[in-house]
C-alpha positions in Angstrom: 0.1 0.1 0.0 1.3 3.6 -0.9 2.1 5.0 2.5 0.7 8.6 1.5 -2.2 7.6 -0.2 -4.7 6.4 2.5 -7.8 5.0 1.2 -11.3 5.9 2.3 -14.8 4.3 1.6 -16.5 5.6 -1.6 -19.6 7.8 -1.4 -22.9 6.0 -1.8 -24.3 6.8 -5.1 -27.8 5.8 -6.5 -27.4 4.1 -9.8 -29.9 4.9 -12.4 -32.4 2.3 -13.6 -31.9 1.3 -17.0 -34.4 2.5 -19.5 -34.9 2.3 -23.3 -33.0 5.5 -23.7 -29.9 4.0 -21.7 -29.9 0.7 -23.5 -30.8 1.1 -27.2 -27.8 1.3 -29.2 -27.8 4.9 -31.1 -26.3 5.7 -34.4 -23.1 8.1 -34.4 -23.6 11.7 -34.4 -23.4 13.4 -37.7 -20.0 14.7 -38.8 -19.4 18.3 -38.0 -19.9 21.0 -40.1 -16.5 22.2 -41.6 -17.6 25.5 -42.9 -15.6 28.1 -41.2 -17.4 30.2 -38.6 -17.5 33.8 -39.7 -14.8 35.8 -37.5 -17.0 39.0 -37.5 -20.1 37.0 -36.0 -18.1 35.4 -33.4 -16.4 38.7 -32.4 -20.1 40.1 -32.2 -21.3 37.0 -30.4 -18.4 37.3 -27.8 -19.1 41.1 -27.2 -22.3 40.1 -25.5 -20.6 37.3 -23.4 -20.3 38.4 -19.7 -19.2 35.1 -18.2 -15.6 34.7 -18.0 -15.8 31.0 -18.0 -17.8 30.9 -21.1 -14.9 33.3 -22.6 -12.4 30.7 -21.5 -14.2 28.0 -22.9 -14.7 29.6 -26.2 -10.8 30.1 -26.4 -10.2 26.5 -26.1 -12.2 25.5 -29.2 -9.5 26.1 -31.9 -6.6 28.1 -32.5 -8.7 30.6 -34.7 -11.4 31.2 -31.8 -8.5 31.5 -29.4 -6.9 34.4 -31.7 -10.2 36.1 -31.8 -10.5 36.1 -28.0 -7.1 37.2 -27.4 -7.8 40.3 -29.6 -11.3 40.9 -28.6 -11.5 40.2 -24.9 -12.0 43.3 -23.0 -12.5 42.2 -19.4 -10.6 40.0 -17.3 -10.7 38.3 -14.2 -7.9 37.0 -12.0 -9.4 35.2 -8.9 -6.1 34.9 -7.3 -3.2 37.4 -7.8 -0.6 34.7 -7.4 -2.4 32.3 -9.9 -0.6 34.2 -12.7 2.0 37.0 -13.2 1.2 40.3 -14.9 3.4 39.4 -17.8 1.5 36.3 -18.7 -1.8 38.5 -18.9 0.1 41.1 -21.2 1.2 38.3 -23.6 -2.4 36.6 -23.7 -4.3 39.6 -24.3 -3.9 42.8 -26.5 -6.7 45.4 -25.7 -8.0 44.8 -22.3 -10.2 47.7 -20.8 -11.5 46.2 -17.7 -9.4 44.2 -15.0 -10.8 42.5 -11.8 -8.1 41.0 -9.4 -8.4 39.2 -5.9 -5.6 38.9 -3.6 -5.7 37.7 0.2 -7.8 34.7 1.0 -11.3 35.4 2.3 -10.4 34.5 5.7 -8.3 37.7 6.0 -11.8 39.4 6.4 -11.6 37.8 9.8 -8.0 38.7 10.7 -6.9 35.0 10.2 -4.3 36.1 7.4 -1.1 37.6 9.0 -0.1 41.2 8.3 2.4 41.5 5.6 1.2 38.2 4.0 1.4 39.9 0.3 -1.2 40.6 -2.7 0.6 43.5 -3.7 -1.3 45.6 -6.6 1.8 47.6 -7.6 3.3 45.3 -10.0 0.0 44.5 -12.0 -0.6 48.4 -11.9 2.8 49.0 -13.4 2.5 46.2 -16.0 -0.8 47.3 -17.2 0.5 50.9 -17.4 2.8 49.7 -20.1 0.9 46.9 -21.8 -2.9 48.3 -21.7 -2.6 52.2 -22.0 -6.2 52.0 -22.8 -7.5 50.6 -19.7 -10.6 52.2 -18.2 -11.5 50.0 -14.9 -9.6 48.5 -12.3 -11.2 46.5 -9.3 -9.2 45.1 -6.7 -10.3 43.0 -3.7 -8.1 42.4 -0.5 -5.1 43.8 -2.3 -2.4 46.2 -0.8 -2.8 49.2 -2.7 -0.3 52.1 -2.4 -0.3 55.7 -3.0 2.2 55.2 -5.5 0.1 52.7 -7.3 -2.8 55.2 -7.3 -0.5 58.1 -8.8 0.4 55.8 -11.5 -3.2 54.9 -12.3 -4.0 58.8 -12.3 -1.0 59.6 -14.4 -0.8 56.6 -17.1 -4.4 55.7 -17.9 -5.8 58.9 -19.8 -9.5 57.5 -20.2 -9.6 56.0 -16.8 -13.3 55.7 -15.5 -13.8 53.2 -12.7 -11.7 52.5 -9.5 -13.3 49.9 -7.0 -11.0 48.9 -4.0 -12.9 46.4 -1.8 -11.5 45.5 1.5 -8.0 46.8 0.3 -5.3 48.7 2.5 -2.1 50.4 2.3 -3.1 53.6 0.7 -4.1 57.0 2.0 -6.1 60.1 1.1 -3.1 61.7 -0.7 -3.4 58.6 -3.3 -7.1 59.5 -3.6 -6.3 63.2 -4.2 -4.3 62.1 -7.2 -7.1 60.2 -8.5 -9.5 63.1 -8.0 -6.9 65.6 -9.6 -5.9 63.6 -12.7 -8.7 61.1 -13.8 -11.0 63.7 -15.6 -13.4 61.0 -17.0 -13.9 59.1 -13.7 -17.4 57.7 -13.3 -16.9 55.4 -10.3 -14.7 55.5 -7.0 -15.8 52.9 -4.4 -13.8 52.3 -1.4 -16.0 49.7 0.0 -14.7 48.3 3.5 -11.2 49.5 2.8 -8.8 50.6 5.4 -7.5 54.1 4.4 -4.9 56.2 5.8 -7.4 59.1 6.5 -4.9 62.2 6.7 -7.2 64.8 5.7 -10.7 65.3 4.1 -9.3 68.0 1.9 -8.7 65.4 -0.8 -12.4 65.8 -2.2 -11.4 69.5 -3.2 -9.1 68.1 -5.9 -11.7 67.4 -8.2 -11.4 70.1 -10.9 -14.4 72.4 -11.2 -14.8 71.3 -14.9 -15.3 67.7 -13.6 -18.9 66.5 -14.1 -18.7 62.7 -15.1 -19.2 61.1 -11.4 -21.8 58.3 -11.5 -20.9 56.4 -8.2 -19.0 57.5 -5.0 -18.7 55.4 -2.0 -16.4 56.8 0.8 -18.3 55.2 3.7 -15.0 53.9 5.2 -13.5 57.3 5.8 -13.2 58.7 9.1 -12.3 62.4 8.9 -14.6 65.1 8.0 -14.7 66.3 4.4 -14.7 69.7 3.3 -18.3 69.8 2.8 -18.5 72.8 0.5 -16.2 70.9 -2.0 -18.5 67.8 -1.7 -21.7 69.8 -2.1 -20.0 71.6 -5.4 -19.0 68.0 -6.6 -22.5 66.7 -6.3 -24.1 69.5 -7.6 -22.0 69.4 -11.0 -22.6 65.7 -11.7 -26.0 65.2 -13.1 -25.5 61.5 -13.6 -24.4 60.7 -10.1 -26.7 57.6 -9.1 -24.8 56.3 -6.0 -23.4 58.3 -3.2 -22.4 56.8 0.2 -21.2 59.2 2.7 -19.1 58.4 6.1 -20.4 59.1 9.5 -18.5 62.3 9.7 -20.9 63.9 7.5 -23.7 65.3 9.7 -27.4 64.9 9.6 -28.2 68.6 9.3 -26.2 68.5 6.0 -27.9 65.7 4.1 -31.1 67.8 3.1 -28.4 70.0 1.0 -27.0 67.1 -0.7 -30.1 65.2 -1.6 -31.6 68.7 -3.1 -28.3 68.7 -5.2 -28.9 65.0 -6.4 -32.5 64.1 -6.6 -31.7 61.5 -9.3 -30.1 59.4 -6.6 -30.8 55.8 -6.8 -28.5 54.4 -4.1 -27.8 56.8 -0.9 -25.8 56.2 2.2 -26.3 58.8 4.9 -23.8 59.9 7.5 -24.4 60.2 11.1 -28.4 60.2 11.9 -28.1 61.2 15.4 -28.3 65.2 15.7 -31.5 66.6 17.2 -33.1 68.6 14.5 -35.1 71.7 14.7 -38.6 71.4 13.4 -37.5 73.3 10.3 -34.5 71.3 9.5 -36.5 68.2 10.1 -39.1 69.4 7.8 -36.5 70.1 5.1 -34.9 66.6 5.3 -38.2 65.0 4.9 -38.9 67.1 1.8 -35.5 66.4 0.3 -36.0 62.5 0.8 -39.4 63.1 -0.8 -37.9 64.4 -4.0 -35.4 61.6 -4.6 -38.3 59.7 -6.6 -36.1 57.1 -8.1 -34.4 55.9 -4.7 -34.0 52.2 -4.4 -31.2 51.6 -1.8 -30.7 53.1 1.4 -27.6 52.4 3.9 -25.5 54.2 6.5 -27.8 55.6 9.2 -25.0 55.7 11.8 -25.8 56.6 15.5 -29.5 56.8 14.8 -31.9 59.1 16.7 -35.3 57.2 16.3 -37.2 60.4 16.3 -35.4 61.2 12.9 -36.5 58.0 11.2 -39.9 59.2 10.0 -37.9 61.5 7.4 -37.2 58.4 5.7 -40.7 57.3 5.2 -41.3 59.1 1.9 -39.0 57.0 0.0 -39.6 53.7 2.0 -42.2 52.4 -0.5 -40.0 52.2 -3.4 -36.8 50.6 -1.6 -35.6 47.5 -2.8 -32.2 47.3 -0.6 -32.0 48.4 2.9 -28.7 48.1 4.9 -29.0 48.7 8.5 -26.0 46.8 9.6 -24.4 49.8 11.4 -27.6 51.3 12.5 -28.5 50.4 16.2 -32.1 50.6 15.8 -34.0 48.9 18.3 -37.1 46.4 17.6 -40.1 48.8 17.8 -38.7 51.5 15.6 -37.0 49.1 13.3 -40.1 47.0 12.9 -41.9 50.5 11.9 -39.1 51.5 9.5 -39.0 47.9 7.6 -42.7 47.7 7.6 -42.9 50.7 5.3 -40.7 48.9 2.7 -43.1 46.6 1.0 -40.8 46.1 -2.1 -37.7 45.2 -0.3 -35.6 42.4 -2.0 -32.3 42.7 0.2 -32.1 43.6 3.8 -28.9 43.8 6.1 -29.9 44.3 9.7 -28.5 43.9 13.2 -30.1 41.4 15.6 -32.1 44.1 17.3 -34.8 43.2 14.7 -35.6 40.3 17.0 -38.0 37.5 16.0 -41.0 39.7 16.1 -39.4 42.0 13.5 -38.4 39.1 11.2 -42.0 37.7 11.3 -43.2 41.3 10.1 -40.7 41.1 7.4 -42.0 37.8 6.3 -45.6 39.1 6.4 -44.8 42.4 4.5 -42.0 41.8 2.2 -43.0 39.1 -0.3 -40.2 40.0 -2.7 -37.3 39.4 -0.5 -34.3 37.5 -1.9 -31.3 38.2 0.6 -31.3 38.6 4.3 -28.3 39.4 6.6 -28.7 39.5 10.3 -25.5 40.4 12.1 -25.0 40.1 15.9 -25.0 43.5 17.7 -22.6 42.1 20.5 -21.2 39.0 19.5 -18.8 38.9 22.7 -21.6 39.5 25.4 -22.6 36.2 26.8 -26.3 37.0 27.2 -27.2 40.1 24.9 -30.4 41.9 25.5 -32.2 40.8 22.3 -34.6 38.3 21.4 -33.3 36.6 18.4 -33.6 32.7 17.6 -34.2 30.3 14.8 -37.8 31.2 14.7 -37.2 34.5 13.1 -35.1 32.9 10.2 -38.1 30.2 10.1 -40.6 33.1 9.5 -38.9 34.6 6.8 -38.3 31.2 4.9 -42.0 30.6 5.2 -43.3 33.8 4.3 -40.8 34.7 1.7 -40.8 32.3 -1.2 -38.2 34.0 -3.5 -35.5 34.1 -0.6 -32.3 32.9 -2.3 -29.4 34.1 0.1 -29.2 34.0 3.9 -26.3 35.1 6.4 -27.7 34.7 10.0 -25.9 35.0 13.2 -27.7 33.7 16.3 -27.1 31.8 19.5 -29.2 28.9 19.2 -30.8 26.7 16.5 -32.4 23.5 16.1 -32.7 20.6 13.3 -36.3 21.0 13.0 -35.9 24.7 12.0 -33.3 23.7 9.2 -35.7 21.2 7.9 -38.6 23.8 7.7 -36.3 26.3 6.1 -34.9 23.8 3.6 -38.5 22.7 2.6 -39.7 26.3 2.1 -36.8 27.8 0.6 -35.5 25.4 -2.2 -34.3 28.4 -4.4 -31.6 29.3 -2.0 -28.2 29.7 -3.6 -26.1 31.0 -0.4 -26.9 29.8 3.1 -24.5 30.9 5.8 -25.6 30.2 9.5 -23.3 31.2 12.3 -24.3 29.8 15.6 -22.1 31.9 17.9 -21.1 29.3 20.3 -18.7 26.8 18.8 -20.0 23.1 18.6 -23.1 24.1 19.9 -25.7 21.1 19.5 -29.5 21.4 18.5 -30.8 23.0 21.8 -33.9 21.2 21.7 -32.5 17.5 21.3 -29.1 18.0 22.0 -28.0 16.2 18.9 -25.6 17.3 16.0 -27.0 19.2 13.2 -26.2 16.6 10.5 -29.8 16.0 9.7 -30.7 19.8 9.7 -27.8 20.9 7.3 -28.4 17.5 5.3 -31.8 18.9 4.5 -30.6 22.2 3.4 -28.1 20.4 0.9 -30.7 17.7 -0.4 -33.7 20.2 -0.9 -31.6 23.4 -2.2 -30.5 21.8 -5.6 -28.8 25.3 -6.8 -26.7 25.9 -3.3 -23.5 27.4 -4.4 -22.1 28.7 -1.2 -22.6 27.2 2.4 -21.2 28.1 5.7 -21.5 25.7 8.6 -21.5 26.1 12.3 -22.7 24.0 15.4 -22.1 20.5 16.3 -21.4 18.5 13.0 -20.2 15.0 12.7 -18.5 13.4 9.5 -22.2 12.1 8.5 -23.0 15.8 7.7 -20.1 15.7 5.2 -21.1 12.6 3.6 -24.6 14.3 2.9 -22.7 17.5 1.4 -20.6 15.1 -0.8 -23.7 13.3 -1.9 -26.0 16.2 -2.7 -24.4 19.5 -2.9 -23.3 18.9 -6.6 -23.4 22.6 -7.6 -21.5 23.7 -4.3 -18.7 26.3 -5.3 -17.5 27.8 -1.7 -17.6 26.0 1.6 -16.7 27.5 5.0 -16.2 25.2 7.9 -15.3 25.8 11.7 -15.2 23.4 14.6 -16.7 20.9 12.7 -16.4 17.1 11.8 -14.8 14.0 13.6 -12.0 12.6 11.3 -10.4 12.8 7.9 -13.2 10.8 6.6 -15.2 13.9 6.8 -13.0 16.0 4.5 -12.6 13.1 2.1 -16.4 13.1 1.7 -16.2 16.9 0.6 -13.2 16.4 -1.6 -14.4 13.4 -3.5 -18.1 14.3 -3.7 -18.5 18.1 -4.5 -17.6 18.4 -8.2 -17.9 21.8 -8.6 -16.1 23.0 -5.4 -13.8 25.7 -6.0 -12.9 27.3 -2.6 -12.9 25.3 0.8 -12.1 27.2 3.8 -11.3 25.2 7.3 -10.5 26.4 10.7 -10.4 24.5 14.1 -11.3 21.4 12.6 -9.8 17.7 13.3 -8.4 17.3 9.7 -5.0 16.2 8.8 -3.4 15.9 5.4 -4.5 12.4 4.7 -7.4 13.3 3.0 -5.7 15.9 0.9 -3.1 13.4 -0.2 -5.9 10.9 -1.0 -7.7 13.8 -3.1 -4.7 15.6 -4.9 -6.7 15.3 -8.4 -9.7 17.2 -6.9 -7.2 19.8 -5.3 -6.0 20.5 -8.8 -9.5 21.5 -10.1 -10.0 24.1 -7.2 -9.3 27.6 -6.9 -8.0 27.5 -3.5 -8.0 25.5 0.1 -7.3 27.4 3.3 -6.7 25.5 6.5 -5.8 26.9 9.9 -5.5 25.5 13.4 -6.1 22.0 12.0 -4.0 19.0 12.3 -2.1 19.1 9.0 1.7 18.2 9.7 4.8 19.7 8.2 5.7 16.4 6.9 2.2 16.3 5.0 2.7 19.7 3.6 5.9 18.6 2.2 4.5 15.6 0.5 1.6 17.6 -0.9 4.1 19.9 -2.4 6.1 17.2 -3.9 2.9 15.4 -5.3 1.2 18.2 -6.8 3.9 20.5 -8.5 1.1 22.4 -10.3 -0.2 24.0 -7.0 1.6 26.4 -4.7 1.4 24.8 -1.1 2.1 27.6 1.2 2.9 27.0 4.8 2.3 30.0 7.1 3.8 29.9 10.5 5.0 32.8 12.6 6.8 30.7 15.3 9.9 30.5 13.0 11.4 28.2 10.4 9.2 24.8 10.2 12.5 22.9 9.5 13.5 23.4 13.0 10.4 21.4 14.4 9.7 17.5 13.4 7.6 16.5 10.5 4.6 15.4 12.6 4.4 19.1 14.0 1.1 20.6 12.8 1.5 23.9 10.8 -0.6 27.0 11.7 -1.9 27.8 8.4 -1.9 26.2 5.1 -2.8 27.9 1.9 -2.9 25.7 -1.4 -4.0 27.3 -4.7 -3.2 26.9 -8.6 -0.8 28.6 -10.2 0.5 28.8 -13.9 3.9 30.3 -12.6 5.0 28.6 -9.7 6.2 29.7 -6.2 5.7 33.6 -5.8 8.6 35.6 -5.4 7.4 38.1 -2.7 6.8 35.7 0.0 7.5 37.2 3.5 9.8 35.6 6.2 6.8 33.5 7.7 5.7 31.8 4.5 7.3 28.7 3.0 6.2 26.9 -0.4 6.8 23.4 -0.4 7.9 21.6 -3.4 10.3 19.1 -4.5 13.2 21.2 -3.1 11.8 20.9 0.4 10.0 17.7 0.1 11.9 14.7 2.0 11.1 11.1 2.1 8.3 10.8 4.9 6.5 7.8 5.8 3.1 8.3 7.4 1.5 5.8 9.5 -1.7 4.9 7.8 -3.4 3.3 10.8 
């Protein structure tokens, strides 16, 4: 027996009953038409194709289609900035106008990726400035962006239109000033959830007086006071401005002025909503909101004063999206506000809404498609809110179009999960976070195997799943058997043995991203499923039982993957091969190990692999 390839039992599968269609011998298909497909027609068809995977498939049909895609592709997506280097992209495509690049692993959002890990954007920006001078759009997510990079964008791309920096860091308002001063055709500036060195609010004054093209401005993550007179002038001279999300430093009494300047807004994020307004100021604000006839999305509402909420009521009937994840509005006021929004399709809210508020939501908002409920005090043992599984059950039973759920709570039951599964078969994203790790069904004290099993069995189009609570390997067998369209899975404090991980890797044919923390999994299931790992975009494991020796074997066995070990305790070679590593990150790469690894990251490959024999017992 191969010492590094443990065997696992196969998943139980149902064999189809033979039918006439499967037993009758069929004639061979007719020969393919050899008439060349007109290039002009194909170019026209590709111009309407938005899916990156579809375009990639087109390029593999034949050499001529590859060349057409090479010259006609205008948008590229890089799901991992270390999967390829900029030079490969430049040689592959010739006239790109829009790029989207993702950097750090998703668990960086939870501070699990060490500082200084990488994902530097400057090499990409520098390469694009030379190879794609007509580039118009850049979207970075979880990347390190510097002021130098922003200055390069501002100076090199003369027709630059869109800059989206989502969950990025490393830059300051000085870099934003360069963008404002030089990008005369800028339409979108979006700093969603980024960490910005906010040195001054004066950068907003760097937009030229002749600048009028702004359509979308999201600066909600900034902390300092903006120069309001400059912001007001900017808003007033941009007639196509549709999205404006302010930071909490913009006072409530200033909102009416901005809304009066931009009644065409579709998406508005308020600043602070706390100030006590005079009667005149309150009426002015109410009138300003009433003037925004096309407003569909509302967010912000920092530090809410409940007596100011009725000023929002004139626009509530038209809202389809409401983000209250930063609004500490308690249940009675929250119920009244949400109850005025019958067309809601998306609601983000704190647990202050409680079960009663979610029951009202289920009765009032039949178009709801997405619900996210966040904890107001996640580290308090017994918070003063009444939110249980019943709130989500009410929404599942009352909102037939529900597709996406993120739900934080402190108790749940298998019965509730079964009800949700039966009433919401259209779910594509289901993320349940029971705050207490390894918490069982509070009614039966049993694991959540049957409940989550019902979710993956009934929700046939499920693509993203996050699990919590007490779970055994049986649950992972359910996932491997039923979740055939699952693309992303997040696990924490779950499972019993490597068998559970084996069920996932051998059963989920479309799995692309797997995130695991604090689970009893070693590298055995990884070594037994290397073929599956090579089809995935990435695997993250932290605080598990994968040993350094297993990581070396993985690196040797999978030369087409980067197997990165992160350990801030020092060089792993100083410890024995059976010592568990802190973090493991495996991802596909066309170019081998990256060249900017920090001192705490080691890439396992043939040079680091040694002969290691693992006990299979």
